[in-house]
C-alpha positions in Angstrom: -84.5 104.8 77.7 -81.9 107.0 75.9 -81.4 106.7 72.2 -78.4 104.5 71.5 -75.9 106.1 69.1 -72.8 104.6 67.5 -70.3 107.2 66.2 -68.0 105.8 63.5 -65.2 108.1 62.4 -61.4 107.8 62.0 -60.9 111.4 63.2 -60.3 110.9 66.9 -60.8 114.5 67.9 -64.1 114.7 66.1 -65.2 111.4 67.7 -64.3 112.3 71.2 -65.8 115.8 71.0 -69.0 114.8 69.3 -69.5 111.9 71.7 -69.2 114.2 74.7 -71.6 116.8 73.2 -74.2 114.1 72.4 -73.9 112.5 75.9 -74.7 116.0 77.3 -77.8 115.9 75.2 -78.9 112.6 76.9 -77.9 110.1 74.3 -76.2 106.8 75.1 -73.1 107.0 72.8 -70.5 104.5 71.8 -67.5 105.3 69.6 -65.7 103.4 66.9 -62.5 104.6 65.1 -63.0 102.5 61.9 -65.6 100.8 59.9 -64.5 97.3 61.0 -64.6 98.5 64.7 -68.1 99.9 64.1 -69.4 96.6 62.7 -67.9 94.7 65.6 -69.6 97.1 68.0 -73.0 96.6 66.4 -72.5 92.8 66.6 -71.8 93.1 70.4 -74.7 95.6 71.1 -77.1 97.1 68.6 -77.7 100.8 68.2 -80.7 102.8 67.2 -78.6 105.1 65.0 -75.1 105.0 63.5 -73.5 108.3 62.6 -71.0 107.2 60.0 -68.1 109.1 58.4 -67.9 108.5 54.6 -64.1 108.9 54.2 -62.3 106.3 56.3 -59.1 104.4 55.3 -60.0 100.8 56.2 -63.6 100.7 54.8 -65.2 103.7 53.3 -68.7 104.7 54.5 -70.5 103.1 51.6 -68.9 99.7 52.3 -69.8 100.1 56.0 -73.4 101.2 55.1 -73.8 98.2 52.9 -72.7 95.8 55.7 -74.9 97.5 58.2 -78.0 97.3 56.0 -77.4 93.6 55.3 -76.8 92.6 58.9 -78.8 95.2 60.9 -81.5 96.4 58.6 -83.5 98.2 61.4 -80.5 100.4 62.3 -80.7 103.9 60.8 -77.5 105.4 59.4 -76.7 109.1 59.1 -73.7 109.6 56.8 -71.2 112.5 57.4 -68.7 113.8 54.9 -66.2 116.6 54.8 -66.6 117.1 51.1 -69.7 117.7 48.9 -69.7 114.4 47.0 -73.2 114.1 45.5 -72.4 110.8 43.9 -71.7 109.3 47.3 -74.7 111.0 48.8 -77.0 109.6 46.1 -75.5 106.2 46.4 -75.8 106.1 50.2 -79.4 107.3 50.1 -80.2 104.6 47.5 -78.7 102.0 49.8 -80.8 103.0 52.7 -79.0 105.7 54.6 -81.4 107.8 56.6 -79.7 111.1 55.6 -76.5 112.7 54.5 -74.9 115.7 56.3 -71.8 117.8 55.7 -69.0 118.3 58.2 -68.7 120.5 60.2 -72.3 119.7 61.2 -74.2 122.0 63.6 -74.9 120.0 66.8 -78.6 121.0 66.8 -79.0 119.8 63.2 -77.3 116.5 64.0 -79.4 116.0 67.2 -82.6 116.6 65.3 -81.6 114.1 62.6 -80.6 111.5 65.2 -84.0 111.9 66.9 -85.8 111.4 63.6 -83.7 108.4 62.7 -84.1 106.9 66.1 -87.9 107.2 65.9 -87.8 105.4 62.6 -85.5 102.7 64.0 -87.9 102.1 66.9 -90.9 101.9 64.6 -89.0 99.4 62.4 -88.2 97.3 65.5 -91.9 97.4 66.6 -93.0 96.2 63.1 -90.5 93.4 63.2 -92.0 92.3 66.6 -95.5 92.1 65.0 -94.4 90.0 62.1 
């Protein structure tokens, strides 16, 4: 089964382009144009990995990360930002983000991180099944 990815970003062009490129790599990709839309999408259907933009107008990435980790702790979150904001990076990692990447991100780097995060997500799900 293909890794399930949810892309959450308010930049429509980035969202559409990245979704198309990840699908070509064999991922099952859904898109959300805001933090609220991303949370609703997770409620309807879980994802292995969320690729989350930090700077969005309705809810910033840290708020969305907090909500994801509270409601869907097994989901791994990769945070993306257009600016080098180390405070946000440190805060996100402390709250359970899998990793933090700078935009523009190289597709091969993103794919590698998604695969690592997806592997961790599946292991977390297997452990939950054993509890």
